[in-house]
C-alpha positions, 0 to 999 in steps of 0.5 A: 837884354832884349833888342826889342827894348832898345831899338824902336820897331820899324814896320817893314814894307810888305803885305801887312804895311799900311799903303802910305808906308809903301811907295808905289812906283806907278806906271806914269812914273816909269813912262815919264822917266823913259821920256826924260831918258829919251829926251836926254839922249836926243838932246845929247845926240843933237849936241854932239852932231852939231858940234862935229858938224861945226868942226867939219865945216870949219875944216872945209872952209879953211881947207884943213882937217879939223875934225879928227876921230879923237875929237868925236870921242871927246864930244861923246864924253863931254855930252854923256858925262858932263860932270865927270873930271874927264869931261872938264875943260882943263882935261879936254884941252890940256890932255889933247895938247899933251897927246899931240906933244907925245905924238911929236916927241915920239916922231922926232927919234922914230918913224911913223909906225903902229909901234911908235903910235902905240908908244905915243898913246901910252905916253899920253896916258902917263902924261895926262895922269901926271898932269891930273888931266885924265881924258882918254880920247887924247891917247887917240890924238897921239896916235893920229899925230904919229900915223899922219905926221901933220905939220905941228905949226898947223895942227896944234893951233887947230887942235887947240881951237877945236877943243875950245869949241868942244868945251863951249858947245858943251857949255851952251848945250847944258844951258839949252835943255832944262834940267840938264846937268850944268857943264862945266863943274869947274873951268880949270 
């Protein structure tokens, strides 16, 4: 049996193909794509900077450190990959709280040290995986807790508030820029 008799012939794009069959990328398309990419990068950088400045300002007003390194990493994740599971509100908020919990759990029987901080980071990763709230910056929250030993009664509410602010900022930023991916994909 001849395959040409069963399968329809399709013309492969190339030198012999009619111009209508071959899409032309054109210079204008590439330039527009580059502009859109630059606009998205500027929008994301502006959104991340704005929310981190808000957290810093809150910390200055109340005299407590609200901006911690793991929250800066979370802002980056949230604004660069807003549709991924790691950026969804449940993952952001719950994972940071699990990270703080792991940090305090390790501090209870052990002293603050790089070894206990590493253990707390690993425990956070396990806890977030089990809770189905993946968010790697939360591992850094556990490290911060172990190395700095902040008072839980002050730190945990501030952490909760800061993660909620990050999520709300992501929501607002995704609505401000036309054509941006909508955040969140799901709230819980």
